[in-house]
Legacy VTK file of the C-alpha trace (Angstrom):
# vtk DataFile Version 3.0
C-alpha trace
ASCII
DATASET POLYDATA
POINTS 836 float
127.239 -34.488 144.057
124.949 -36.498 142.964
121.751 -35.042 140.659
119.761 -38.151 140.361
116.958 -39.636 142.546
118.691 -42.831 143.016
116.516 -46.292 142.687
117.565 -47.306 146.656
116.228 -46.206 149.923
116.310 -42.493 149.610
114.223 -42.762 146.250
111.788 -40.306 148.083
109.789 -38.881 144.998
109.585 -42.689 143.743
108.452 -43.893 147.527
105.822 -40.842 147.881
104.123 -41.822 144.593
104.092 -45.560 146.079
103.391 -44.413 149.440
100.351 -42.187 147.966
98.817 -44.989 145.666
98.951 -47.094 148.502
97.033 -44.751 150.870
94.278 -44.337 148.218
93.446 -47.781 147.838
93.566 -48.926 151.365
91.373 -46.530 152.572
89.138 -47.204 149.724
88.660 -51.261 150.840
88.652 -50.288 154.058
92.056 -51.428 155.497
93.122 -49.498 158.134
96.201 -51.119 158.495
97.670 -51.382 155.143
96.775 -47.401 154.890
98.998 -47.135 158.845
101.579 -48.706 157.089
101.382 -46.596 153.981
100.766 -43.086 155.612
103.835 -43.844 157.914
105.887 -44.009 154.378
104.236 -41.873 152.928
105.218 -39.176 155.738
108.900 -39.766 156.019
108.997 -39.339 152.283
107.247 -35.810 152.556
109.657 -35.059 155.631
112.786 -35.750 153.367
110.801 -33.852 150.249
110.378 -30.878 152.773
106.797 -30.602 152.650
105.381 -27.902 154.476
101.848 -29.229 155.072
103.245 -32.854 156.139
101.702 -32.155 159.709
98.301 -31.665 158.908
98.594 -34.252 156.451
99.122 -36.615 159.535
96.888 -34.951 161.453
93.941 -35.831 158.804
95.171 -39.391 158.231
94.827 -39.620 162.184
91.300 -38.676 161.631
90.477 -41.643 159.325
90.870 -43.453 162.018
88.650 -41.723 164.207
86.017 -41.463 161.917
85.793 -45.438 161.304
83.159 -47.204 162.633
83.681 -49.997 165.365
86.670 -50.224 167.868
88.167 -53.137 166.606
91.682 -54.400 167.527
93.062 -53.749 164.087
91.402 -50.124 163.927
92.859 -49.398 167.115
96.748 -50.729 165.819
95.801 -48.694 162.443
95.123 -45.818 164.831
98.366 -46.700 166.631
100.703 -46.545 163.982
98.933 -42.872 162.463
99.896 -41.497 165.575
103.664 -42.684 165.130
103.611 -41.088 162.056
101.996 -37.920 163.322
105.000 -37.765 165.929
107.498 -38.360 163.248
105.589 -35.177 161.354
105.718 -33.442 164.012
109.405 -34.228 165.514
110.955 -33.330 161.998
109.003 -30.147 161.783
110.605 -27.855 164.031
107.478 -27.935 166.314
106.679 -25.016 168.863
105.854 -26.045 172.326
101.879 -26.446 171.295
103.061 -29.134 169.132
105.550 -31.005 171.178
102.817 -31.397 173.929
100.322 -32.616 170.726
102.628 -34.734 169.477
103.966 -36.790 173.459
99.911 -37.040 174.030
99.450 -39.586 170.660
102.788 -40.847 170.915
102.082 -42.063 174.596
98.562 -43.430 173.353
100.122 -45.202 170.681
102.263 -46.718 173.406
99.714 -47.916 175.702
98.318 -49.885 172.378
101.561 -51.429 171.465
101.780 -52.523 175.019
98.407 -54.071 174.663
98.993 -55.884 171.664
102.492 -57.014 172.551
103.803 -55.402 169.192
107.667 -54.717 170.635
108.926 -53.376 167.659
106.259 -50.748 167.599
106.435 -50.097 171.232
110.332 -49.797 171.063
109.877 -47.337 168.220
107.203 -45.237 170.020
109.727 -44.733 172.941
112.286 -43.471 170.497
109.988 -40.777 169.347
108.587 -40.284 172.719
112.512 -39.470 173.610
113.127 -36.955 171.043
109.853 -35.350 171.247
110.562 -34.595 174.944
114.160 -33.352 174.027
112.264 -30.725 171.304
110.231 -29.714 174.332
113.308 -29.194 176.409
114.735 -27.169 173.805
111.660 -25.457 173.567
110.723 -24.527 177.011
114.355 -23.869 178.099
114.278 -26.396 180.839
116.409 -28.961 181.505
114.784 -31.337 184.254
111.316 -32.895 183.977
111.598 -33.294 180.002
114.890 -34.001 179.674
114.636 -36.959 182.855
111.157 -38.240 180.516
113.876 -38.410 177.624
116.311 -40.341 179.286
113.351 -42.543 180.800
112.011 -43.380 177.293
115.236 -43.945 175.489
116.349 -46.021 178.315
112.618 -48.181 177.981
113.230 -48.411 174.046
116.647 -50.079 174.454
115.366 -52.352 176.996
112.539 -53.455 174.432
114.745 -53.701 171.421
117.566 -55.385 173.132
114.954 -58.068 174.691
113.546 -58.487 170.791
116.841 -58.630 169.454
116.081 -55.523 167.319
119.645 -54.240 166.184
118.392 -51.103 164.828
115.722 -50.686 167.242
119.012 -50.600 169.727
120.656 -48.178 167.619
117.662 -45.804 167.165
117.658 -45.909 171.260
121.329 -45.863 171.544
120.843 -42.163 169.368
118.053 -40.844 171.360
119.885 -41.721 174.584
122.706 -39.512 173.133
120.031 -36.692 172.380
119.298 -36.521 176.164
122.580 -36.656 177.317
123.788 -33.967 174.685
121.753 -31.421 177.005
123.502 -32.097 180.450
126.238 -34.805 180.168
128.633 -36.998 177.976
127.166 -38.015 174.757
129.848 -38.967 172.596
130.304 -42.821 173.628
126.451 -43.323 173.302
126.597 -41.856 169.913
129.407 -43.525 168.902
127.496 -46.730 169.920
124.825 -46.151 167.290
127.198 -45.017 164.984
128.905 -48.359 164.833
125.097 -50.556 165.202
124.011 -48.682 162.231
127.181 -49.582 160.225
127.330 -53.358 161.435
123.749 -53.811 160.373
124.799 -52.489 156.896
122.018 -49.356 156.706
122.845 -47.089 154.801
119.663 -44.807 156.149
120.476 -45.321 159.752
124.256 -44.471 159.409
123.257 -40.651 157.734
120.724 -40.223 160.464
123.079 -40.980 163.241
126.191 -39.030 161.101
123.884 -35.974 160.546
123.384 -35.792 164.384
126.817 -36.340 165.303
127.805 -33.452 163.239
125.331 -30.988 164.383
126.317 -32.111 167.807
129.959 -31.658 167.119
129.231 -28.511 165.618
127.708 -26.924 168.644
129.923 -27.931 171.020
132.661 -25.909 168.888
134.505 -28.844 166.957
133.974 -27.729 163.282
136.767 -30.729 162.372
135.046 -33.630 163.246
131.409 -31.918 162.297
133.252 -31.435 158.788
134.091 -35.208 158.626
130.730 -36.755 159.995
129.134 -34.137 156.892
131.178 -35.364 154.373
131.164 -39.125 154.921
126.751 -38.577 154.955
127.681 -36.447 151.313
129.368 -39.560 150.197
127.162 -42.236 151.032
124.325 -39.899 149.394
126.688 -39.834 146.423
127.238 -43.260 146.423
123.693 -44.214 146.759
122.540 -41.875 144.154
120.050 -39.659 146.475
118.897 -36.529 145.296
119.726 -32.782 145.944
116.976 -32.563 148.879
118.576 -35.260 150.968
122.061 -33.685 150.803
120.762 -30.336 152.047
121.053 -30.849 155.840
124.381 -32.573 155.108
125.771 -29.565 152.969
124.470 -27.148 155.128
126.549 -28.270 158.253
129.307 -29.022 155.949
129.414 -25.380 154.985
129.267 -24.221 158.416
132.156 -25.967 159.590
134.021 -24.415 156.767
133.042 -21.356 157.830
133.766 -21.710 161.667
137.483 -23.014 160.183
137.728 -19.915 158.070
137.778 -21.175 154.860
134.306 -19.618 152.984
135.506 -20.313 149.847
134.592 -23.840 150.291
131.489 -23.365 151.720
130.663 -21.055 148.826
131.742 -23.383 146.408
129.691 -26.533 148.107
126.396 -24.682 148.599
126.112 -23.199 144.826
126.930 -26.975 143.597
124.048 -28.162 145.808
122.315 -24.834 144.337
123.374 -26.084 140.824
121.773 -29.584 141.158
118.722 -29.211 142.784
118.073 -26.412 139.775
117.962 -29.662 137.385
116.390 -32.902 139.933
114.671 -31.014 142.502
111.231 -28.930 143.404
111.243 -25.438 143.761
110.957 -25.749 147.806
114.351 -27.489 147.027
115.698 -24.829 145.168
114.528 -22.088 147.533
116.080 -23.992 150.206
119.347 -24.727 148.178
119.182 -20.654 147.415
118.890 -19.872 151.445
121.911 -21.804 151.777
123.701 -20.211 149.342
122.834 -16.328 151.165
123.666 -17.696 154.544
127.390 -18.856 153.200
127.480 -15.261 151.440
126.587 -13.543 154.340
128.728 -15.487 156.421
131.820 -14.786 153.756
130.657 -10.981 153.986
129.744 -11.079 150.101
126.534 -8.958 150.426
125.894 -6.820 146.706
127.851 -8.600 144.464
125.200 -10.498 141.740
125.423 -14.031 143.597
125.694 -11.973 147.087
123.590 -12.559 150.203
120.864 -10.067 149.511
120.530 -11.239 145.899
120.427 -15.162 146.540
117.953 -14.475 149.547
115.611 -12.419 147.702
116.121 -15.441 145.130
114.815 -17.797 148.164
112.142 -15.275 149.047
111.103 -15.428 145.293
111.208 -18.903 145.397
108.935 -19.313 148.700
106.342 -17.462 147.099
105.807 -19.171 144.329
105.410 -22.564 145.617
102.912 -20.562 148.498
105.652 -21.439 151.065
105.228 -18.843 153.677
106.975 -20.231 156.500
110.320 -20.722 153.847
109.484 -17.224 152.672
109.874 -15.890 156.036
113.223 -17.464 156.800
114.797 -15.908 153.352
113.220 -12.487 154.589
115.156 -12.870 157.965
118.276 -13.204 155.768
117.540 -10.014 153.755
117.239 -8.293 157.072
120.428 -9.603 158.486
122.181 -9.171 154.884
120.561 -5.224 155.270
121.391 -4.116 158.533
125.172 -5.686 158.005
125.110 -3.018 154.553
123.787 -0.240 156.763
126.420 -0.611 158.710
129.330 -0.424 156.159
127.469 2.306 154.155
124.796 3.768 155.790
123.556 6.022 153.106
123.274 3.676 150.098
122.061 0.575 152.503
118.944 3.005 153.463
116.378 2.101 150.303
116.752 -1.642 150.138
116.582 -1.756 153.920
113.231 0.379 154.096
111.725 -2.137 151.052
112.738 -5.666 153.059
111.351 -3.902 156.274
107.772 -3.490 154.348
108.483 -6.908 152.451
109.308 -8.242 156.261
106.197 -7.375 157.453
103.939 -8.014 154.781
105.389 -11.748 155.267
104.780 -11.504 159.560
100.799 -10.333 158.578
100.194 -13.258 156.442
101.964 -16.069 159.146
99.474 -14.076 162.214
96.509 -14.458 159.595
97.184 -17.912 159.090
98.070 -18.442 162.418
100.623 -20.548 161.401
104.588 -20.274 162.208
103.952 -17.669 164.592
107.386 -17.464 165.757
108.863 -16.878 162.692
106.168 -14.034 162.377
107.844 -12.774 165.861
111.395 -13.465 164.851
110.412 -11.254 161.873
108.830 -8.746 164.278
112.406 -8.820 166.472
114.505 -8.577 162.985
112.666 -6.038 161.491
112.363 -3.363 165.145
116.304 -4.084 164.963
116.472 -2.885 161.327
113.934 0.081 161.677
116.114 1.287 164.458
119.212 2.052 162.618
116.954 3.848 160.435
115.251 5.966 163.287
111.903 4.482 161.968
110.970 1.547 164.620
107.970 2.841 164.864
106.407 1.568 162.069
106.773 -1.516 163.457
103.711 -0.782 166.171
101.059 -2.086 164.041
102.739 -5.370 163.379
103.720 -5.655 167.110
99.872 -5.020 168.173
98.617 -7.724 165.700
100.779 -10.500 166.573
100.295 -9.656 170.677
96.189 -10.508 169.900
96.811 -13.044 168.262
99.641 -14.857 171.026
98.106 -13.757 174.130
97.940 -17.723 175.355
101.164 -18.326 174.364
103.958 -16.788 177.058
106.661 -18.290 174.851
105.705 -16.055 171.665
104.305 -13.094 173.933
107.452 -12.197 175.874
109.567 -11.359 172.449
106.504 -9.501 171.206
106.199 -7.193 174.569
110.249 -6.935 174.216
110.047 -5.360 170.872
106.727 -3.259 171.335
109.005 -1.673 174.137
111.911 -1.050 171.525
109.017 1.038 169.582
108.180 2.610 172.495
111.323 3.397 173.229
111.623 5.501 169.808
108.485 6.917 169.496
109.057 8.716 173.325
106.146 6.681 174.797
107.920 6.194 177.948
105.179 4.849 179.948
104.261 2.266 177.814
107.652 1.199 177.130
108.283 0.334 180.438
105.631 -1.339 180.778
105.874 -3.679 178.415
109.477 -4.579 178.767
109.046 -4.784 182.657
106.200 -7.340 181.305
108.483 -8.844 178.896
111.513 -9.348 181.244
109.098 -10.919 184.258
107.956 -13.795 181.231
111.370 -14.153 180.498
112.525 -14.709 184.106
110.030 -17.100 184.711
110.947 -19.403 181.720
114.432 -19.318 182.568
115.558 -17.258 179.810
118.020 -14.938 181.665
119.792 -13.145 178.619
116.446 -12.166 176.806
115.157 -10.882 180.669
118.345 -8.755 180.669
117.546 -7.531 176.556
114.135 -6.108 178.727
115.874 -4.583 181.526
118.117 -2.584 179.423
114.915 -1.191 177.697
113.507 -0.600 180.995
116.517 1.086 182.120
116.420 3.297 178.701
113.277 4.707 179.447
113.368 5.228 182.868
116.670 7.383 182.169
114.120 9.511 179.839
111.344 9.782 182.409
113.940 11.621 184.821
113.842 7.663 187.386
117.681 7.860 187.462
117.706 5.615 190.721
115.366 3.155 188.831
117.723 3.155 185.592
120.861 2.837 187.789
119.513 -0.206 189.311
117.712 -2.139 186.088
120.897 -1.029 184.420
123.004 -2.963 186.883
120.770 -5.992 186.936
121.126 -6.265 183.373
124.378 -5.151 182.952
125.747 -8.549 185.426
123.402 -10.818 183.408
124.783 -10.138 180.383
128.698 -10.487 182.034
127.897 -13.217 183.352
126.292 -14.953 180.151
129.532 -13.927 178.045
127.889 -11.087 176.052
130.536 -8.118 176.683
129.362 -5.785 173.924
125.639 -5.396 175.290
127.427 -5.471 179.048
129.513 -2.500 177.731
126.148 -0.691 176.356
124.623 -1.349 179.744
127.928 -0.016 181.679
127.415 3.412 179.546
123.716 3.393 180.172
124.950 3.274 183.913
127.432 6.623 183.283
124.702 8.913 182.078
122.278 7.753 184.748
124.673 8.609 187.168
125.796 12.086 185.756
122.785 12.754 185.701
120.508 14.371 188.954
118.704 12.529 190.176
115.662 13.100 192.032
117.051 14.199 195.364
119.280 16.464 192.799
122.433 14.320 193.536
125.335 13.061 190.944
127.437 10.079 191.094
130.353 11.581 189.311
133.036 8.820 190.888
130.795 5.485 190.137
130.458 7.216 186.660
133.696 7.280 186.147
134.489 4.121 187.202
131.799 2.300 184.820
133.198 4.364 181.871
136.996 3.434 182.658
136.067 -0.446 182.946
133.819 0.381 179.650
136.288 1.523 177.935
138.946 -1.094 178.948
136.730 -4.055 177.555
135.860 -2.394 174.498
139.891 -2.210 173.886
139.515 -5.968 174.512
137.131 -6.589 172.064
138.482 -4.079 169.300
135.193 -2.700 168.061
135.785 0.871 166.361
132.619 1.754 167.400
132.203 0.042 171.204
135.447 2.664 171.539
134.151 5.829 170.229
131.020 5.450 172.711
133.029 4.192 175.732
135.967 7.096 175.063
133.210 10.105 174.800
131.801 8.672 177.897
134.651 8.800 179.797
136.259 11.945 178.292
132.571 13.402 180.010
133.016 11.326 183.260
136.804 12.695 183.420
135.417 16.134 182.910
132.637 16.085 185.835
135.489 14.463 188.266
137.753 17.276 187.510
140.804 15.140 185.586
141.109 18.044 182.951
144.331 16.323 181.582
143.113 13.107 180.845
139.936 14.230 179.507
141.775 16.254 177.056
144.077 13.215 176.378
140.823 11.045 175.871
139.609 13.168 172.922
143.076 12.949 171.166
142.618 9.280 171.363
139.524 9.992 170.144
140.033 12.180 167.335
142.928 9.602 166.091
140.282 6.904 165.900
137.602 9.337 163.660
140.277 9.408 160.844
139.493 6.062 160.479
135.495 5.910 161.803
133.852 8.915 160.795
130.474 7.463 161.298
129.854 8.338 165.058
129.597 12.293 164.665
127.500 11.976 167.892
130.448 10.357 169.873
133.120 13.307 168.121
130.582 16.007 168.986
130.094 15.131 172.709
134.088 14.502 173.389
134.699 17.844 171.692
132.894 19.418 174.163
134.284 18.169 176.669
137.651 18.284 176.139
136.882 22.120 175.067
135.838 22.705 178.740
138.455 20.706 179.894
141.292 23.075 178.166
139.663 26.128 179.373
139.997 24.694 182.825
143.297 24.557 182.292
143.723 27.988 180.937
144.914 26.441 177.488
142.308 28.699 175.356
143.924 27.978 171.522
143.480 24.334 172.150
139.828 24.595 173.951
139.069 27.359 170.949
140.236 24.185 168.329
138.080 21.701 169.784
135.418 23.995 169.760
135.684 24.743 166.441
135.717 21.297 165.325
132.790 20.445 167.533
130.940 23.215 165.253
132.204 21.374 162.321
130.428 18.326 163.006
126.855 19.753 163.398
125.740 18.687 159.852
127.492 15.424 160.554
125.300 15.184 163.227
122.051 16.304 162.045
122.278 13.918 159.027
123.559 10.725 161.472
120.856 7.641 160.419
121.290 5.802 163.990
118.734 5.658 166.290
118.777 7.694 169.393
119.569 4.533 171.115
122.213 4.183 169.883
123.456 7.755 170.014
125.807 8.665 173.248
123.773 11.896 172.934
120.252 12.659 171.947
119.361 15.041 169.132
117.962 17.810 171.949
121.834 17.367 173.785
123.517 17.933 170.548
121.613 21.195 169.613
122.529 22.429 172.897
126.186 21.556 172.418
126.645 23.402 169.374
124.734 26.192 171.220
127.340 26.267 173.749
130.208 25.853 171.562
129.228 28.681 169.884
129.160 30.989 172.737
132.316 29.348 173.931
133.739 29.846 170.991
132.676 34.299 171.626
134.247 33.319 174.890
137.885 31.793 173.904
138.555 34.318 171.111
137.942 37.617 173.797
140.244 35.527 176.187
143.237 35.060 173.736
143.188 38.436 171.844
143.370 39.839 175.606
146.050 37.429 176.204
147.749 38.330 173.216
147.693 42.085 173.810
148.881 41.583 177.671
151.777 38.928 176.991
154.264 41.336 176.526
153.446 43.089 179.266
153.435 40.298 181.649
156.311 38.538 180.187
158.286 42.159 180.607
156.222 42.135 184.947
157.507 38.967 185.304
161.003 40.109 184.091
160.918 42.790 186.382
159.810 40.540 189.714
162.981 38.122 188.674
164.948 41.080 188.831
163.917 42.709 192.233
164.007 39.271 194.214
167.714 38.781 193.069
168.481 42.383 194.381
170.012 41.971 197.992
167.137 45.117 198.832
164.694 45.124 196.671
161.976 47.504 197.720
159.112 44.954 196.504
160.017 42.043 198.963
159.033 38.492 198.724
155.820 38.593 196.456
154.861 34.705 196.773
155.050 35.394 200.738
151.610 37.507 200.164
148.160 36.285 198.797
147.999 38.676 195.822
144.478 38.944 193.786
143.434 40.878 190.986
140.965 43.830 192.109
138.821 43.585 189.350
138.203 39.958 188.573
139.686 38.070 192.049
141.350 35.493 190.932
145.178 35.171 192.542
148.352 36.706 190.592
151.087 34.320 190.526
153.528 37.369 191.243
152.916 41.098 192.004
152.641 42.174 188.548
150.882 45.458 187.206
148.762 43.490 184.932
146.261 40.704 185.849
147.056 37.888 183.792
143.149 36.389 183.396
141.455 40.004 182.930
144.294 42.287 181.896
143.180 45.119 184.239
145.850 46.932 185.719
146.508 46.565 189.262
146.393 49.290 191.613
149.643 49.459 193.625
150.128 50.687 197.406
152.514 53.348 197.718
155.375 52.202 199.856
157.760 55.297 199.436
155.721 56.276 202.730
157.224 53.407 204.487
160.468 54.290 203.383
162.814 56.395 205.184
163.903 59.370 203.856
167.434 60.723 202.814
166.603 63.211 204.910
166.028 62.099 207.994
168.635 59.104 207.653
171.003 59.464 210.604
173.791 58.391 207.981
173.294 59.941 204.794
177.021 59.159 203.956
175.930 55.136 204.664
172.947 55.368 202.517
174.874 57.032 199.188
177.710 54.118 199.168
174.464 51.398 200.323
172.847 52.864 197.172
176.597 53.101 195.069
176.550 49.044 195.784
173.305 48.079 194.336
173.355 46.511 190.654
172.657 48.888 187.630
170.021 47.919 185.318
171.053 48.168 181.557
169.871 51.533 179.721
166.802 50.995 177.777
167.367 51.511 174.112
164.517 49.802 172.419
161.644 47.518 173.445
160.925 46.702 176.697
162.535 42.791 175.884
166.131 44.336 175.319
166.221 45.155 178.956
166.436 41.215 179.348
169.019 40.620 176.699
171.302 43.962 176.934
173.550 42.122 179.627
174.694 40.211 176.711
175.560 42.636 174.125
177.467 40.283 171.973
174.973 37.407 171.462
174.410 36.943 167.599
171.236 38.292 166.545
169.599 34.643 165.911
169.706 34.190 169.686
168.423 37.997 170.202
165.254 36.705 167.672
164.791 33.453 169.744
164.875 34.794 172.778
162.335 38.154 171.715
160.089 35.248 170.300
160.571 32.904 173.162
159.483 35.545 175.850
156.034 36.293 173.625
155.376 32.369 173.201
156.335 31.479 176.512
158.411 28.997 175.326
162.516 28.434 175.799
164.421 30.149 173.490
166.436 26.792 173.069
163.646 25.030 171.628
162.731 27.296 168.767
164.280 26.498 165.562
165.410 28.154 163.042
163.964 26.553 160.121
160.666 26.004 161.825
157.980 28.637 160.832
156.739 30.755 163.864
153.644 30.606 163.289
153.739 26.510 163.422
154.460 27.117 166.752
151.604 29.775 167.937
153.051 32.902 166.663
149.710 35.121 165.819
150.152 38.156 163.552
149.631 40.315 166.345
152.735 39.007 168.545
154.561 38.939 164.811
154.444 42.440 164.471
155.276 42.812 168.269
158.457 40.945 167.247
159.090 42.932 164.474
158.890 46.492 166.624
161.438 44.835 169.831
163.481 43.981 166.639
163.106 47.033 165.001
164.666 48.405 167.972
168.113 46.363 168.036
168.755 47.042 164.457
170.335 50.038 163.871
170.254 51.796 160.186
167.692 49.376 158.758
163.783 50.077 158.287
161.632 46.678 158.982
159.011 45.987 157.155
155.529 45.673 158.941
155.092 42.230 157.489
158.593 40.986 157.794
157.568 37.630 159.675
154.918 37.114 156.811
157.508 37.434 154.104
159.785 35.485 156.256
158.231 32.838 158.249
161.206 31.288 159.607
164.359 32.903 161.856
167.016 31.943 159.122
164.850 33.800 156.408
164.853 36.980 158.511
168.314 36.702 159.117
169.060 36.011 155.421
167.009 39.078 154.999
168.755 41.463 157.294
172.339 40.462 155.647
171.473 41.928 152.336
LINES 1 837
836 0 1 2 3 4 5 6 7 8 9 10 11 12 13 14 15 16 17 18 19 20 21 22 23 24 25 26 27 28 29 30 31 32 33 34 35 36 37 38 39 40 41 42 43 44 45 46 47 48 49 50 51 52 53 54 55 56 57 58 59 60 61 62 63 64 65 66 67 68 69 70 71 72 73 74 75 76 77 78 79 80 81 82 83 84 85 86 87 88 89 90 91 92 93 94 95 96 97 98 99 100 101 102 103 104 105 106 107 108 109 110 111 112 113 114 115 116 117 118 119 120 121 122 123 124 125 126 127 128 129 130 131 132 133 134 135 136 137 138 139 140 141 142 143 144 145 146 147 148 149 150 151 152 153 154 155 156 157 158 159 160 161 162 163 164 165 166 167 168 169 170 171 172 173 174 175 176 177 178 179 180 181 182 183 184 185 186 187 188 189 190 191 192 193 194 195 196 197 198 199 200 201 202 203 204 205 206 207 208 209 210 211 212 213 214 215 216 217 218 219 220 221 222 223 224 225 226 227 228 229 230 231 232 233 234 235 236 237 238 239 240 241 242 243 244 245 246 247 248 249 250 251 252 253 254 255 256 257 258 259 260 261 262 263 264 265 266 267 268 269 270 271 272 273 274 275 276 277 278 279 280 281 282 283 284 285 286 287 288 289 290 291 292 293 294 295 296 297 298 299 300 301 302 303 304 305 306 307 308 309 310 311 312 313 314 315 316 317 318 319 320 321 322 323 324 325 326 327 328 329 330 331 332 333 334 335 336 337 338 339 340 341 342 343 344 345 346 347 348 349 350 351 352 353 354 355 356 357 358 359 360 361 362 363 364 365 366 367 368 369 370 371 372 373 374 375 376 377 378 379 380 381 382 383 384 385 386 387 388 389 390 391 392 393 394 395 396 397 398 399 400 401 402 403 404 405 406 407 408 409 410 411 412 413 414 415 416 417 418 419 420 421 422 423 424 425 426 427 428 429 430 431 432 433 434 435 436 437 438 439 440 441 442 443 444 445 446 447 448 449 450 451 452 453 454 455 456 457 458 459 460 461 462 463 464 465 466 467 468 469 470 471 472 473 474 475 476 477 478 479 480 481 482 483 484 485 486 487 488 489 490 491 492 493 494 495 496 497 498 499 500 501 502 503 504 505 506 507 508 509 510 511 512 513 514 515 516 517 518 519 520 521 522 523 524 525 526 527 528 529 530 531 532 533 534 535 536 537 538 539 540 541 542 543 544 545 546 547 548 549 550 551 552 553 554 555 556 557 558 559 560 561 562 563 564 565 566 567 568 569 570 571 572 573 574 575 576 577 578 579 580 581 582 583 584 585 586 587 588 589 590 591 592 593 594 595 596 597 598 599 600 601 602 603 604 605 606 607 608 609 610 611 612 613 614 615 616 617 618 619 620 621 622 623 624 625 626 627 628 629 630 631 632 633 634 635 636 637 638 639 640 641 642 643 644 645 646 647 648 649 650 651 652 653 654 655 656 657 658 659 660 661 662 663 664 665 666 667 668 669 670 671 672 673 674 675 676 677 678 679 680 681 682 683 684 685 686 687 688 689 690 691 692 693 694 695 696 697 698 699 700 701 702 703 704 705 706 707 708 709 710 711 712 713 714 715 716 717 718 719 720 721 722 723 724 725 726 727 728 729 730 731 732 733 734 735 736 737 738 739 740 741 742 743 744 745 746 747 748 749 750 751 752 753 754 755 756 757 758 759 760 761 762 763 764 765 766 767 768 769 770 771 772 773 774 775 776 777 778 779 780 781 782 783 784 785 786 787 788 789 790 791 792 793 794 795 796 797 798 799 800 801 802 803 804 805 806 807 808 809 810 811 812 813 814 815 816 817 818 819 820 821 822 823 824 825 826 827 828 829 830 831 832 833 834 835
């Protein structure tokens, strides 16, 4: 890159000096026409050198003609030229809607003067600026009807005038204006290529640079970074050949860096940006250096370099400092916006280490925004700072600190509806976190209405999402569901699937809570959660996956799909090993997983979930996320923790009861099976009878002596009374023969489980241990391996003692220690001990 100022058409410093001298001399001698020509050259140079006061300077030049005595023809022509200078300054300074309207009126007045004087060249030029200003107004107002039509009309008229007068440069500029209007709704490339050919044919490097920069910008916006990079590189080559200063290379370098980032070549973008910054430090002003530093910061941010010495945060802070040194408040605001964006990225990666820097940046942003509000200049930047500050403070849980700034900006922007809508939206977010839900709904609803009037559907959807969240906190669940669904549909139509997922989760929470009539819509909640989970899986973002899995686990539990709930919890726990930041999602999922496991009778699994939920208490208490970004509120988290403690105690009692009655239940099950196989069982078919526990009322699985749930001994009816006695039998001999034909049960020599194993007296000891352990654990004995510790498959300490007692009855002459299965955890180790 060139570092010199050059001596050709791009020597803006020299042009500024000469034009400024000519402007002063012509005013002193009263040559208004010469002063107008000098003003136009001076405005062009100031725009190239990024002078922030160029609009006010051009407006002051127009006032010179208003204050001149007489209204001679020369004075009117000079005023028209100065009005064109004002139009150029406004068009090249990112104008607001108000400034666009003012510049359009000034350009129309200048066009009338040139039409009266027959000045075709200036008349065509005024039509070109008029077309560009209408395009700017179209973008500011987000309207593609009237202003777009007027832009096309003005550019066509400019081409007719330039073609009639034989002005090749005017025709090229008219083609470029036509392409700018066509870019918004039609085929623009053919017209833009004509403008490029005309600039090349006329050997006009300045015009070629302007056309190529426009082409590069349009290609980038249309998703063609390769074409953008080609034109931007051509511009840089032309500027280097002409010896232009670094201030002329800013826009081309910015476009080339953006194209490199899109093409996933961040290294090339970083090299270009740093080279530009070094060049600016040699030959340019502090303003240009600040712009170059800001460009470096944006490239580093895109590359993900945040904390290094030349990272995004350091570069953006340096740009803000340089802008402050040259009293450029708007440039400082743009740099602070980059610092805020980088601070949010750092908070997402390292929540604890990034908090202090984020707080300082938010304070700096609010100070800068207050300065812009007091100066009544750059209010759009002040509003952008407000929105970014609220977003950053929300991550810190301190959005209420931005309320004074929102109130101040609302007071100075009452008449500008384009600024009032985002201010009200930011104010709604602040009120939502401050738990002032009534004011939140009022501000956000007004913001949504203003956005809808201007056709900004995506912004209106964001405001409606705030309304939905506040109404849910108010208990107005029907209205919350309605507004959330409206916002969700708009986000879906706009392709913002991340926000669509967030709104689906709001609908889930509103559907699961009881509305004003006491109703809940579990089925709708389940469908919304299921769809949100699918969309989050497609996006592949861990935070969204955690939120949707937690919501789906809750919806599954409420729908009675307990197995699905437990599977979802396990999936979430596996993901949480990589992403431990969402402790709120983990807590919610574990709670509902514990409840679902309890419903399924899986008490051990339920207790594990509940204990893990209690372990997340500290993590949830230290969560830096805002309440609106969490799947459960702090109050809900405290309630879940309290319920999990109660649940753990309850599950502990159920587990102790189950372990104590497990041997008895196993014995009863064996007896039941034996009696069913007996030809003349005195118990009968228990499956045909609806047996219930006399204490807890649960249905018994068989005619057992102990209830599986509460462990209470069951009261049996005396069936001996209904059985005919031997004395009353008409045929005692037949009765005796029938009695002797019954199978004889094996003698009981040890514990009750030996009765099931006594038939196979020759079975090896390993199988005996496997069968006893299988009976105690409710497992198939063949699935118990000899090398696996029994404690790993669920053998508790009480069950280990029972297993030792049962084994002692089978082993004669050996006294087994009570700690047998603690000292020898596997079956193979126990067999080795017995063989010794």
